[in-house]
VMD Tcl script that builds the backbone (N, CA, C; Angstrom):
set m [mol new atoms 336]
animate dup $m
set s [atomselect $m all]
$s set {name element resname resid chain x y z} {
  {N N UNK 1 A 11.605 15.054 5.436}
  {CA C UNK 1 A 10.967 15.100 4.169}
  {C C UNK 1 A 9.032 15.505 4.702}
  {N N UNK 2 A 8.878 16.757 4.777}
  {CA C UNK 2 A 6.880 16.711 5.718}
  {C C UNK 2 A 6.246 15.430 4.985}
  {N N UNK 3 A 5.022 15.668 5.780}
  {CA C UNK 3 A 4.166 14.058 5.720}
  {C C UNK 3 A 3.146 14.359 4.539}
  {N N UNK 4 A 3.144 13.297 3.647}
  {CA C UNK 4 A 2.227 12.968 2.517}
  {C C UNK 4 A 1.468 13.785 2.961}
  {N N UNK 5 A 0.639 14.363 1.410}
  {CA C UNK 5 A -0.373 15.272 1.419}
  {C C UNK 5 A -1.518 14.159 1.226}
  {N N UNK 6 A -2.581 13.758 1.703}
  {CA C UNK 6 A -3.665 13.341 0.889}
  {C C UNK 6 A -4.250 12.995 -0.120}
  {N N UNK 7 A -4.813 12.454 -0.673}
  {CA C UNK 7 A -5.029 12.744 -1.963}
  {C C UNK 7 A -6.242 12.646 -2.313}
  {N N UNK 8 A -7.041 11.743 -1.612}
  {CA C UNK 8 A -8.663 11.396 -1.429}
  {C C UNK 8 A -8.851 11.164 -2.215}
  {N N UNK 9 A -9.757 11.749 -3.612}
  {CA C UNK 9 A -10.512 11.721 -4.344}
  {C C UNK 9 A -9.715 11.772 -6.075}
  {N N UNK 10 A -8.852 13.099 -5.924}
  {CA C UNK 10 A -8.161 13.576 -6.872}
  {C C UNK 10 A -7.471 12.554 -7.601}
  {N N UNK 11 A -7.418 11.586 -6.990}
  {CA C UNK 11 A -5.964 10.667 -7.851}
  {C C UNK 11 A -6.724 9.267 -7.769}
  {N N UNK 12 A -6.555 8.595 -9.113}
  {CA C UNK 12 A -7.034 7.550 -9.419}
  {C C UNK 12 A -6.355 6.356 -8.372}
  {N N UNK 13 A -7.297 5.287 -8.429}
  {CA C UNK 13 A -6.264 3.579 -7.684}
  {C C UNK 13 A -5.417 3.843 -8.353}
  {N N UNK 14 A -5.025 4.019 -9.771}
  {CA C UNK 14 A -3.504 3.587 -9.887}
  {C C UNK 14 A -2.405 5.028 -9.443}
  {N N UNK 15 A -2.852 5.292 -9.559}
  {CA C UNK 15 A -1.946 6.851 -9.111}
  {C C UNK 15 A -1.619 6.198 -7.436}
  {N N UNK 16 A -2.902 6.038 -6.283}
  {CA C UNK 16 A -2.448 5.789 -4.948}
  {C C UNK 16 A -1.335 4.599 -5.242}
  {N N UNK 17 A -1.447 3.002 -6.076}
  {CA C UNK 17 A -0.626 2.732 -5.369}
  {C C UNK 17 A 0.722 3.407 -5.698}
  {N N UNK 18 A 0.406 3.668 -7.167}
  {CA C UNK 18 A 2.155 4.002 -7.815}
  {C C UNK 18 A 2.861 5.199 -6.467}
  {N N UNK 19 A 2.105 6.016 -5.645}
  {CA C UNK 19 A 2.526 6.528 -5.245}
  {C C UNK 19 A 2.716 6.270 -3.231}
  {N N UNK 20 A 2.442 5.606 -3.771}
  {CA C UNK 20 A 2.010 4.023 -2.406}
  {C C UNK 20 A 3.288 3.243 -2.441}
  {N N UNK 21 A 4.078 3.028 -3.605}
  {CA C UNK 21 A 5.372 2.429 -4.095}
  {C C UNK 21 A 6.772 3.533 -3.573}
  {N N UNK 22 A 6.548 4.771 -3.586}
  {CA C UNK 22 A 7.372 5.901 -3.622}
  {C C UNK 22 A 7.049 5.446 -2.184}
  {N N UNK 23 A 6.189 5.798 -1.215}
  {CA C UNK 23 A 6.006 6.368 -0.074}
  {C C UNK 23 A 7.567 4.733 0.593}
  {N N UNK 24 A 6.546 3.852 -0.269}
  {CA C UNK 24 A 7.886 2.448 1.000}
  {C C UNK 24 A 9.455 2.807 0.337}
  {N N UNK 25 A 9.794 2.879 -0.720}
  {CA C UNK 25 A 11.069 3.491 -0.579}
  {C C UNK 25 A 11.703 4.641 -0.318}
  {N N UNK 26 A 10.709 5.899 -0.430}
  {CA C UNK 26 A 11.455 7.041 1.230}
  {C C UNK 26 A 11.804 6.600 2.396}
  {N N UNK 27 A 10.026 5.725 3.355}
  {CA C UNK 27 A 10.243 5.883 4.153}
  {C C UNK 27 A 10.365 4.334 4.879}
  {N N UNK 28 A 10.954 3.381 4.107}
  {CA C UNK 28 A 10.957 2.011 4.658}
  {C C UNK 28 A 9.208 1.198 4.151}
  {N N UNK 29 A 9.688 0.383 3.932}
  {CA C UNK 29 A 8.653 -1.402 4.131}
  {C C UNK 29 A 8.582 -2.024 5.852}
  {N N UNK 30 A 7.550 -1.922 6.182}
  {CA C UNK 30 A 7.326 -2.519 7.461}
  {C C UNK 30 A 6.445 -3.438 7.792}
  {N N UNK 31 A 6.517 -3.980 8.574}
  {CA C UNK 31 A 6.153 -5.309 8.765}
  {C C UNK 31 A 5.324 -6.096 10.192}
  {N N UNK 32 A 4.118 -6.763 9.978}
  {CA C UNK 32 A 3.730 -6.967 11.339}
  {C C UNK 32 A 2.620 -5.745 11.739}
  {N N UNK 33 A 2.369 -4.851 10.527}
  {CA C UNK 33 A 1.318 -3.838 11.657}
  {C C UNK 33 A 0.712 -3.041 10.556}
  {N N UNK 34 A 0.272 -1.768 10.242}
  {CA C UNK 34 A -0.050 -0.949 8.458}
  {C C UNK 34 A 1.267 -0.350 9.087}
  {N N UNK 35 A 1.780 0.380 10.393}
  {CA C UNK 35 A 3.545 1.095 10.448}
  {C C UNK 35 A 3.898 0.889 11.764}
  {N N UNK 36 A 5.317 1.096 11.543}
  {CA C UNK 36 A 6.214 1.090 12.825}
  {C C UNK 36 A 5.608 2.988 13.326}
  {N N UNK 37 A 6.677 1.736 14.449}
  {CA C UNK 37 A 5.702 2.776 16.227}
  {C C UNK 37 A 7.127 3.544 16.121}
  {N N UNK 38 A 8.517 3.697 15.481}
  {CA C UNK 38 A 9.874 4.471 15.041}
  {C C UNK 38 A 9.228 4.759 13.638}
  {N N UNK 39 A 9.623 6.497 13.183}
  {CA C UNK 39 A 9.777 6.261 11.925}
  {C C UNK 39 A 8.453 6.908 11.032}
  {N N UNK 40 A 8.561 6.031 9.382}
  {CA C UNK 40 A 7.710 6.375 9.294}
  {C C UNK 40 A 7.504 5.637 7.624}
  {N N UNK 41 A 8.132 4.168 8.500}
  {CA C UNK 41 A 7.391 3.038 7.401}
  {C C UNK 41 A 6.771 2.308 7.524}
  {N N UNK 42 A 6.268 1.863 6.182}
  {CA C UNK 42 A 4.147 1.226 6.424}
  {C C UNK 42 A 4.197 -0.121 5.558}
  {N N UNK 43 A 3.587 -1.289 5.922}
  {CA C UNK 43 A 3.304 -2.168 4.658}
  {C C UNK 43 A 2.643 -1.846 3.777}
  {N N UNK 44 A 2.137 -1.998 3.215}
  {CA C UNK 44 A 2.009 -2.324 1.730}
  {C C UNK 44 A 0.047 -1.177 1.910}
  {N N UNK 45 A -0.428 -1.592 2.445}
  {CA C UNK 45 A -1.513 -1.064 3.326}
  {C C UNK 45 A -2.182 -0.246 3.769}
  {N N UNK 46 A -0.466 0.134 4.549}
  {CA C UNK 46 A -0.400 1.949 4.968}
  {C C UNK 46 A 0.130 2.847 4.412}
  {N N UNK 47 A 1.121 1.979 4.160}
  {CA C UNK 47 A 1.768 2.927 2.599}
  {C C UNK 47 A -0.049 3.475 1.594}
  {N N UNK 48 A -0.339 2.664 1.222}
  {CA C UNK 48 A -2.177 3.576 0.586}
  {C C UNK 48 A -2.364 4.060 1.201}
  {N N UNK 49 A -2.780 3.494 2.586}
  {CA C UNK 49 A -4.132 4.355 3.296}
  {C C UNK 49 A -3.194 6.213 3.818}
  {N N UNK 50 A -1.682 5.732 3.917}
  {CA C UNK 50 A -1.398 7.425 3.431}
  {C C UNK 50 A -1.371 8.471 3.029}
  {N N UNK 51 A -1.096 7.514 1.653}
  {CA C UNK 51 A -1.392 8.117 0.589}
  {C C UNK 51 A -2.168 8.841 0.151}
  {N N UNK 52 A -3.714 8.143 0.404}
  {CA C UNK 52 A -5.017 8.597 0.289}
  {C C UNK 52 A -5.447 9.436 1.791}
  {N N UNK 53 A -5.514 9.120 2.841}
  {CA C UNK 53 A -6.106 9.504 4.377}
  {C C UNK 53 A -5.186 11.087 4.494}
  {N N UNK 54 A -3.250 10.751 4.539}
  {CA C UNK 54 A -2.432 10.830 5.402}
  {C C UNK 54 A -2.156 10.532 6.189}
  {N N UNK 55 A -2.441 9.289 6.570}
  {CA C UNK 55 A -2.769 8.404 8.204}
  {C C UNK 55 A -2.746 6.746 7.971}
  {N N UNK 56 A -1.305 6.031 8.272}
  {CA C UNK 56 A -1.012 5.056 7.683}
  {C C UNK 56 A -2.370 4.261 8.036}
  {N N UNK 57 A -2.890 4.642 9.235}
  {CA C UNK 57 A -4.172 3.577 9.914}
  {C C UNK 57 A -5.112 3.746 9.252}
  {N N UNK 58 A -5.741 5.008 9.162}
  {CA C UNK 58 A -7.279 5.543 8.126}
  {C C UNK 58 A -7.700 4.826 7.166}
  {N N UNK 59 A -8.795 4.433 7.226}
  {CA C UNK 59 A -9.314 4.105 5.753}
  {C C UNK 59 A -10.204 4.620 5.155}
  {N N UNK 60 A -10.582 4.860 4.283}
  {CA C UNK 60 A -11.270 5.498 2.561}
  {C C UNK 60 A -11.457 4.653 1.600}
  {N N UNK 61 A -13.164 5.395 1.487}
  {CA C UNK 61 A -13.003 4.153 -0.139}
  {C C UNK 61 A -12.264 4.393 -1.033}
  {N N UNK 62 A -11.352 5.457 -1.302}
  {CA C UNK 62 A -10.355 4.971 -2.154}
  {C C UNK 62 A -9.590 4.554 -1.915}
  {N N UNK 63 A -8.913 4.347 -1.093}
  {CA C UNK 63 A -7.654 3.230 -0.244}
  {C C UNK 63 A -8.378 1.854 -0.133}
  {N N UNK 64 A -9.198 1.394 0.532}
  {CA C UNK 64 A -10.023 0.303 0.442}
  {C C UNK 64 A -10.140 -0.280 -1.704}
  {N N UNK 65 A -10.522 1.044 -2.391}
  {CA C UNK 65 A -9.755 0.210 -3.854}
  {C C UNK 65 A -8.892 -0.339 -4.098}
  {N N UNK 66 A -7.946 0.918 -4.071}
  {CA C UNK 66 A -5.803 0.371 -4.067}
  {C C UNK 66 A -6.079 -0.958 -3.790}
  {N N UNK 67 A -6.675 -0.962 -2.117}
  {CA C UNK 67 A -5.851 -2.822 -1.506}
  {C C UNK 67 A -6.861 -3.510 -2.293}
  {N N UNK 68 A -7.991 -3.086 -3.069}
  {CA C UNK 68 A -8.956 -4.632 -3.316}
  {C C UNK 68 A -8.444 -4.570 -4.461}
  {N N UNK 69 A -8.180 -3.731 -5.669}
  {CA C UNK 69 A -6.903 -3.773 -6.640}
  {C C UNK 69 A -6.063 -4.417 -5.885}
  {N N UNK 70 A -4.971 -4.541 -5.662}
  {CA C UNK 70 A -3.705 -4.624 -5.075}
  {C C UNK 70 A -3.949 -6.627 -4.773}
  {N N UNK 71 A -4.469 -6.846 -3.549}
  {CA C UNK 71 A -5.271 -7.886 -4.205}
  {C C UNK 71 A -5.562 -9.024 -4.274}
  {N N UNK 72 A -5.851 -8.068 -5.803}
  {CA C UNK 72 A -6.317 -9.476 -6.735}
  {C C UNK 72 A -5.281 -9.874 -7.232}
  {N N UNK 73 A -4.243 -9.062 -7.331}
  {CA C UNK 73 A -2.696 -9.411 -8.410}
  {C C UNK 73 A -1.721 -10.645 -7.181}
  {N N UNK 74 A -2.512 -10.632 -6.168}
  {CA C UNK 74 A -1.576 -11.526 -5.646}
  {C C UNK 74 A -2.423 -12.755 -4.866}
  {N N UNK 75 A -1.553 -14.282 -4.376}
  {CA C UNK 75 A -2.232 -15.170 -4.147}
  {C C UNK 75 A -3.128 -15.147 -2.905}
  {N N UNK 76 A -4.114 -15.708 -3.274}
  {CA C UNK 76 A -5.024 -15.848 -2.469}
  {C C UNK 76 A -5.220 -16.351 -1.217}
  {N N UNK 77 A -5.226 -15.904 -0.391}
  {CA C UNK 77 A -5.259 -16.399 1.014}
  {C C UNK 77 A -6.275 -16.524 1.937}
  {N N UNK 78 A -6.201 -15.057 1.603}
  {CA C UNK 78 A -7.461 -14.473 2.291}
  {C C UNK 78 A -8.436 -13.717 1.744}
  {N N UNK 79 A -9.979 -13.919 2.415}
  {CA C UNK 79 A -11.383 -13.684 1.637}
  {C C UNK 79 A -10.859 -12.138 1.779}
  {N N UNK 80 A -10.449 -11.563 3.048}
  {CA C UNK 80 A -10.741 -10.121 3.054}
  {C C UNK 80 A -9.525 -9.939 2.770}
  {N N UNK 81 A -9.525 -8.371 1.302}
  {CA C UNK 81 A -8.272 -7.530 0.799}
  {C C UNK 81 A -6.825 -7.133 1.478}
  {N N UNK 82 A -7.953 -6.070 2.430}
  {CA C UNK 82 A -6.359 -6.354 3.586}
  {C C UNK 82 A -5.486 -7.027 4.080}
  {N N UNK 83 A -6.622 -8.383 4.650}
  {CA C UNK 83 A -5.832 -9.599 5.170}
  {C C UNK 83 A -5.011 -9.688 4.288}
  {N N UNK 84 A -5.906 -10.246 3.247}
  {CA C UNK 84 A -5.194 -10.831 1.730}
  {C C UNK 84 A -3.885 -9.985 1.801}
  {N N UNK 85 A -3.726 -8.536 1.402}
  {CA C UNK 85 A -1.999 -7.957 1.620}
  {C C UNK 85 A -1.431 -7.939 2.082}
  {N N UNK 86 A -1.773 -7.906 3.821}
  {CA C UNK 86 A -1.413 -7.844 4.814}
  {C C UNK 86 A -0.596 -9.420 5.350}
  {N N UNK 87 A -1.127 -10.187 4.978}
  {CA C UNK 87 A -0.811 -11.750 4.970}
  {C C UNK 87 A 0.387 -11.794 3.697}
  {N N UNK 88 A 0.452 -11.291 2.500}
  {CA C UNK 88 A 1.950 -11.074 2.063}
  {C C UNK 88 A 2.815 -10.537 1.714}
  {N N UNK 89 A 2.514 -9.602 2.833}
  {CA C UNK 89 A 3.320 -8.134 3.081}
  {C C UNK 89 A 3.943 -8.394 4.171}
  {N N UNK 90 A 3.646 -9.153 5.053}
  {CA C UNK 90 A 4.295 -10.020 6.008}
  {C C UNK 90 A 4.929 -11.162 6.378}
  {N N UNK 91 A 5.275 -11.890 4.966}
  {CA C UNK 91 A 5.536 -13.389 4.635}
  {C C UNK 91 A 7.308 -12.824 5.412}
  {N N UNK 92 A 7.991 -13.475 5.687}
  {CA C UNK 92 A 9.790 -13.833 6.263}
  {C C UNK 92 A 10.289 -13.143 5.442}
  {N N UNK 93 A 10.075 -13.812 3.632}
  {CA C UNK 93 A 11.311 -12.952 2.677}
  {C C UNK 93 A 10.615 -12.334 1.974}
  {N N UNK 94 A 9.840 -11.111 2.541}
  {CA C UNK 94 A 9.311 -9.924 1.364}
  {C C UNK 94 A 9.684 -8.987 1.653}
  {N N UNK 95 A 10.552 -8.384 0.082}
  {CA C UNK 95 A 11.520 -7.689 0.709}
  {C C UNK 95 A 10.867 -6.032 0.242}
  {N N UNK 96 A 10.615 -5.350 0.524}
  {CA C UNK 96 A 10.373 -3.885 0.247}
  {C C UNK 96 A 10.897 -3.513 -1.793}
  {N N UNK 97 A 11.343 -4.214 -1.934}
  {CA C UNK 97 A 11.803 -4.171 -3.667}
  {C C UNK 97 A 10.995 -4.887 -4.513}
  {N N UNK 98 A 10.431 -5.841 -3.725}
  {CA C UNK 98 A 9.277 -6.754 -4.018}
  {C C UNK 98 A 7.820 -6.767 -4.080}
  {N N UNK 99 A 7.616 -5.792 -2.783}
  {CA C UNK 99 A 6.446 -4.686 -3.212}
  {C C UNK 99 A 6.322 -3.673 -3.717}
  {N N UNK 100 A 7.628 -3.325 -3.751}
  {CA C UNK 100 A 7.210 -1.604 -4.618}
  {C C UNK 100 A 7.616 -2.478 -6.412}
  {N N UNK 101 A 7.850 -2.873 -6.351}
  {CA C UNK 101 A 7.350 -4.058 -7.642}
  {C C UNK 101 A 6.062 -4.333 -7.669}
  {N N UNK 102 A 5.159 -5.099 -6.988}
  {CA C UNK 102 A 4.011 -5.483 -7.352}
  {C C UNK 102 A 2.659 -4.551 -6.949}
  {N N UNK 103 A 3.346 -3.506 -6.291}
  {CA C UNK 103 A 1.989 -2.109 -5.966}
  {C C UNK 103 A 2.699 -1.574 -7.979}
  {N N UNK 104 A 3.835 -0.866 -8.057}
  {CA C UNK 104 A 4.029 -0.393 -9.634}
  {C C UNK 104 A 3.185 -1.915 -10.399}
  {N N UNK 105 A 3.068 -2.556 -10.810}
  {CA C UNK 105 A 2.613 -3.831 -11.497}
  {C C UNK 105 A 1.045 -3.612 -11.841}
  {N N UNK 106 A 0.443 -3.574 -10.304}
  {CA C UNK 106 A -1.032 -3.502 -10.179}
  {C C UNK 106 A -1.037 -1.695 -10.615}
  {N N UNK 107 A -0.074 -1.375 -10.582}
  {CA C UNK 107 A -0.884 0.503 -11.358}
  {C C UNK 107 A -0.643 0.889 -12.487}
  {N N UNK 108 A 0.086 -0.003 -12.851}
  {CA C UNK 108 A 0.647 -0.732 -14.112}
  {C C UNK 108 A -0.989 -0.795 -14.712}
  {N N UNK 109 A -1.278 -1.764 -13.977}
  {CA C UNK 109 A -2.363 -2.649 -14.824}
  {C C UNK 109 A -3.696 -2.538 -14.866}
  {N N UNK 110 A -3.854 -1.592 -13.753}
  {CA C UNK 110 A -5.349 -0.369 -13.726}
  {C C UNK 110 A -5.234 0.311 -15.096}
  {N N UNK 111 A -4.141 1.326 -14.804}
  {CA C UNK 111 A -4.193 2.161 -16.266}
  {C C UNK 111 A -4.601 1.161 -17.667}
  {N N UNK 112 A -3.901 0.148 -17.577}
  {CA C UNK 112 A -4.402 0.024 -19.146}
  {C C UNK 112 A -5.287 -0.683 -19.731}
}
mol reanalyze $m
mol bondsrecalc $m
mol representation Tube
mol addrep $m
């Protein structure tokens, strides 16, 4: 599969969250950093950033907005949205299925 095309401002936050779920399903879920050193796997934040910018570690205002929406649906363990999502993503028991489910739920909530 080719690299994701960055969507930048052409997409809504809801679309970015939905596409991030698809990214994880296709490329794999990663913990401990935005992206796996080998392969294309990503954590929830890395997948969002990959969809928006084409790179798993690059920030962008649209990606930041999507991360804030996702963070708002999670237990609040950190005041910083990126750190809150990363902490949730990296929990040892967290599965790719759970991450994609929550990404999709956040996408639906934004669309409603």
